[in-house]
N, C-alpha and C positions, 0 to 999 in steps of 0.2 A: 278939193277933196270935196266929195259930195258925200253928206249924211245917208246911208242908207238903211230906213228903217223898214224893218219888213210890218208887214203887216198881218197880224198874228191873231185877231180873231178866229174865235172856232166854230164851224158848222157840228153841236151835238146830237151823234148817232143814237139813238133811244133802241135798244133793244125792240126786237120786232113782237107783239100779240102773238097769240096763239090764234088769235080771227086775222093773221093777214098771210098765213100758209099759201101756198103757190102753186096748183096742178101744174108740170111740166113734162113735154114728151122728153126733151135731150137737156143736156145740161152744157155751157160752153167754159171748158177751162182753159188757164192761160199756159200752162205751164208739161200738159201731159194729152196723149192723143190715147184715150182709153177708149176700145173697144166699145161700141154703143149695144145698150141692152134693145130687147125687141121695142118697140111703138107703147108700149102699155104705160096710161095715165100713173103717176106714182105722187107722191106728199113729198114734196123737200123744204128744206126748211134752212136759212143760212145757221151754221157752227155760230157764228156770236150771237146769234140770239138764247142759245143752250147755256146751261149751268156746268161749262168745264173746266177744268185745270186751267192755268195759264200755259203750262208747259205743254199742258196737251196739246191747243188752239194754237198755242205755235208754228208746232211741229206740223199739224195737219195741213193748217195755210202756208206755213214755208214750199210744200209739198203740192199746193196748188189747188186740196181740196179745201171750199169754199160753205158748200153746204154736206147734209145728209144725204143726199140722193147722190153726190159726184163718190162717197165709200161706197154706200149703195151699188152703182156702179161699178168697181174694182173688186167686190167684195161678186156682186156676181158674174165680172170675167174668168174670174176663178174657176167658181162654178161650172160656166159652161165649159172649159177647156175639160174639168173632171169631165163631165160627160160625153164628152168627145169621144174621149180616151177609153171610159167606161164602154165603148161600143165598141172597142179595139181588142177589147181584153178583157176576158172572163176567166180566166183561172181563180179572181180574189185574189191576187196577192198583195192588194193595195187597200188600205183602209180607207175607205172615202167618210167616215167619219174622224180622221185625224186634223185635229183642231189647226196642226201647222200647216195644212193642205189649205184648210180654208182660209189661212191669211196670207201664203208666203208671197200673193200677186202685192197684196194690199201691206203688204209689212217692202216689198222691192220698192214699189213707189214712195213710199218714204222713206228709204233708207234704214229702214232700222232690223230688229227680230222677229222671226213670226210672233212669239210671247208675248211681244211688246206691241205689237199690230192688234193680237187680239184681246191686250189689256184697252188700249183704244177703241174699242169696238163694245166690247164690254163698257166703257164709262159713255159713250153716246147712247147705248140703250139704255142704260139707267135715267141719262138724263131725258132723255125723248119719254119714259114712263112717267118721270116727275110731272111730265105736262099733259100726261094723257094722252099722247100719240103711239103710233106703234114702231116697232123696235125696226131697226135696218136691217138685221139677222132674220124676222120673221119674212119682210117685203123680199129677201134674198133667196129664198129656200123654202122647196116646195110641197112641204109637211111642216106640222108646229108638233108632233114626238119627239123633237128631238131632244137630248139632255139641254137645261139654260149655262147659257155660256159658262167660265169658271169665273173666279172672284180674279182679282187681280193681285199680278203676280208681285213680289217683294222682292226685289235684287236688290241687296245690301252695295254698298258703296267702299273701298276700303278707303283709309286714311291716305293713304299714300297716292289714290285713285285722285283723291279731292284736292291733294296739294298738286299733283302734276295736273290738274284739270285749267289751272293758273295762267300756264305755261302756253306760247303761242303756239306752239307746234302740237298742242291738243284740241286744245279749243280756240276753232278760227274765229271767234270773237273776242278774245283775249284781247288787251294788249301790254307793253309792256310794265308801263306805270299804274301802277293798282292802286292811285291814289289823286284825287285832284286838289292840287296846292289852294291854298288861299292863299300865296306873298306875303301869310306874315307868319315866319319863322319861331315865335315859339308857339305859337296857334299848330302851326303845321307838325311840329317836334311834339306836341302833347298830342295828336291824333297818330304818330307817326308816321307821317309823311301827308298827313292832307285828309279828306274823305273820301272813305275808303268802298271800292268801287264791289259790286254786289253785293249792296247791305243797304238798310233803311237806315238811317242816320237820322234823328228827331233832334230838334233846335228849337228850345223855347227860352221863353224870357218877358220880363212888363213890355207894356208898350212901348217904344222909340231905344229900346235895346241895342237894336243894331241889326235883326233878325234878317230883314228884309236885305239891306246892304251886304251883309256877308254872302244872301243868296246871289243877288246880284253878279257879288267878284267869284262866285264858284261860277256860272254860268259862261262869265267871259272866260277864263281861266280855264274851261273845258274844251278849250280852242284852240292850247298851247302844242304847239307843234310836239311827235313824240322825241324830235332831236333833242330838246329843252326840257325832258320830262314831263311831257304834257299827255294828256291821255288823247289828246287830236281828233276830238268825236264834238256831234250836236247836244242841245240841250232842249229841251221839255219843261216848258210851265204853264205846270196849273192855275191861274190865277183865280180865287175866292173873293179878293177882296178889291180890288180895282188899282192896285201900288202900283203893277207892270203897263200901266198904260202909258202916255207920252213922254211924262216928267220921270219915269221910271226908264224908259229906254232911254232918253238923253242923258241920265247916270251913268247907263251900260254902254254908251258911245263913249264918257269919260272913260269912265276906265280899261274901255279896249285900245282908248289911242294910247296911252300910256303901259297897256300891257305890249303895243307894238313896236313902239317908241323904246321899251325899257329892253326888247330883244332885240332888235334892230342893233344899241349900242351895244347888247352883250359882244355882236355877231362883231363888230369893228373893233372890239377891243381883242376880239379874240386871232381876228388878222393884222392886229397891230402887234402883238406879243410872237403869231406866228413870224412874222416879217424883221421880228428885232434877232429872232432864236437865228434864221438864216444870211443874216449882214443885208439886210433889206430894209432899212427903219426908214431910210425917205422916197423908201419905193412907192407910188402912187394905189391905193386901192383898186385892184379891179372889180368889175361891173359883174364877170362869170364868176369870182372867187365869192365874193360879198353874196352873190343870189347862189349859190350852193351852202349858203351858211343860216339863209333865210331863205324859205319855201316861197315864192311869186301870187303865192295865194292868200298867205298871212296877213291878212289890212283890218281897218278897224269895218270896213263894210261886210269882207267877209265873216265876220264872226257874230257882228248883230244879224247874218243871214243865217244864223247855226243856232239863233236860237229862236223856235217856237211856244206860243205863248198861246194856251187856249183859254180864253177870257169865261169864266163858270157864272151863272147868277143865282143857282138854288142847289138843293143838296144833290136834287133829282140828276140837273144836270151835268155837276160834278160828278157823282158818283155811273152815270153812265159815260162821262168822259177818262175814269179811271178805268174802265172795262174793257173800250174799245182800242185803250192806247195801245196794245199787241201790234193791231190791223197797224198804228201810224210805227209802229217801229220796224216794222218787218218794211214798209216800201221804203224808210228811209235807209235800210241794212243793202235794198237793191239797187238805191241809187248810190250806194258806195260814202254813203254819209249817214254811216252810225252816230246813232244817239247813244252818250255815254254819262248824261246826266238829265233827273228829273227833279221838279223842285215841286212841293205840293204847297202853297203858300194863300191862306193856312190851312192847312186841314181838318181843324176844329169850326171856324165860323160859321156855316153854314150850316152844320150838324147840329151847333152849340143853337143858332138860331130854332132850325128845326126843334127840336128838344123841348125849348120853352115854347115852341106856339103848339104843338103838338100832345105836351101837357093841359094847355088850356082845352084846349079841343074835347084831350079825353075827360076829363072831369066833366064834360057835359054828356056825349052819347057813350063812356067807355071802349073806345075806338082810336087807334092809332095808325096813319100809314107813314109813320117816319122812316128813314132810314139811320137815326140818327141813335139809337138803341145798340146797346155793348155786344151784341154778337155780330151784327154788319159791320160799327167800328171793326171790331177786328176780326172780321173776313173782308174786310178792305185793305188792311195793314199785312198778313197774309199774301194780297193777291199782288201789291208792291214787293213783298221779300221775294215770291216768285218771278216775276218781272227782272228784279234787280239781279236773280240769280242765271235766271234763262238768258237773259241779254249782256251780261254781265256788264251792269251799270251802276252808278250813285244815283238811289236814288234818296231825297235829303225829306223830310215832313217838315214845316214848321208849325207848331205848335204856341198856344196861349197858357196864362195861369189864371188860377179862377182860384174863389175861396171856399175853403174847404172848413168844418168847424174842428178845432183839433178837440180830443177825446183822452188825450192821454193825461191820466191821472196822478199825472210826476208834474203835471205842471197846472194842475187844479181844475182841469177842463174849462169847457166852455168857449176859450178862447178861439181865436181863429187864426187861418196859416194860410198862404201862397203855394197852390200843387198843379203841376202842370193837368190840361183838361183831356179831357176825351178816358178818365178813369184808368185801374189799375190793368184789364184785358188788354187795353193799349200800349203803355207803360212797361208791360210783360213781352210785349210782339217786337218793340224795336229790338234792333240790335244795339245800337249806341243812343246814348242820348246826351246831348249839351245844352250849359245850360249857361246864359246870355246876361250880364246885368250891366251897370256901367258907375260909375263913380268919377270924381275930379282929381285932376293931375292934380297933384300937392304942387309941382315945378310951374307948370305953366298955367296956373291963375298967380302967378307971381307977376306974371308980364302982362295980367291984364287979358289971356285969349280967353281962358276957361274951358281949355279942352278937356273934351270924357273921353275915360277910357276907357275900354270894354273888357270885364274879366270875363273870360270864359274858363266855367268850369266842366270840366269830362263828368258825370254821375255818373254813367252806365256802359262798359264798352267787356266785349268778353276778352279782347287780346290786346287790353292797352292799362295800366293801374290809372286810379281816379285822382287828377290834379287840377293848378290851375292854369294859365297863363292871361297874358295879354296884349290888344291889341288897340291901335286907336284906326278913327275915318276920317281921311284926304279928301283933297277933292279928286287925288288919282284911283282911290279904292280904300283897302283894309290892308295897312302898314304895322310893322310890329312898334313898340315902342323906344323910338329912338335913344333916347336919354338914358335909360333904363338897360334895356338892350339885357334882360333879362331872361333867364332858362323857365321852363314851365317847370309849376314845383309838386311834386309826385306825392301822394300821402301812401 
């Protein structure tokens, strides 16, 4: 069996600057045949270059809208139909200024309500104003005397709807399994079954504690078939430290081989138990029966083909890659290979380096062009949360520990303590926080092996109590501690 290691180096696409706007006569769209407007030049820029919400950007890209010109053409198509109809109807029974009539063609192409389409238009207009460009509303209307577009409408979602949206019949992107298992029973029990989908989970710990090893295991386990409790999806890795190079992928291969062997052994045991119940204990296992339990595509090669690694070398490329992720996720959905896990390893590395450099620059000229300020990092956390919710996937951000001066007067003050990096704003933004540390196993040290036991502590979670669990790192991957077989301890 050859080892198929996918080339995962990414080409990062930076958002287009304002001076790169293109003037065009028409625009080709992949999914819609919209009426072509008169051949008057218009300014059209990619939607990906505008500061739009990920949910808005995803809805537009999925419907084939890639530029502001696409949206303007859709709005103009409705206005042209209204103009033709007004020539035939002169009784004034229809309100030409009705906002729902202006956006119903646009709403039909997106597959949403007219009010939601009006919200999308208003958001695009606001984004265009921030970069000093004319709005699409003004470019599609003949006069500029109309009142401004209404503010975003707020439609609350009920708790019952949010709960039902997790089901596959109501959410086409949802999966039966709601967690990605780690193959450590105590750890999975602590987390309520594994790393939850639609959430941002932070894994923090000192160097060598096993953060990246756990990320390796999660990426491999994300390909686990749904018939075995897996989410059966692909993974995306934002590699900022170089841990996912040749040696890292070799480690993923070892874990993938162990996972496939485990699934095949489980299928074989199921067939043997079935034959025993039917009085066919001595019957040979047929290939048809075996194939019905293990998908043909489930091989170590296919597992590695489902792990897409973006290597980023500085804070700018990491930021651009994160903002460009929705386009890649949509491409994977179109291929029938949805992404169910995003790993950022690590979130803090480039931003901490940039913050250190920008501090030196600021001391000279008083200015800093770094993305590492607290508002920008918090904005990235919001982006990751929206991506997790919109695409029903898990986002795992690996973070470092940093030294902080302890100002607690009870301890006398003046000391130091280790805390997660990126500050308090980031800490409030993440949904769940896991702290990993390690210690020497007392029983394994007696035989000279000195195996480390990782202690995983759930520090923050909105749906699970705080507690601890232990796991070890073996040649096959993350596993529970065999000698103790402890359950997680909740506080």
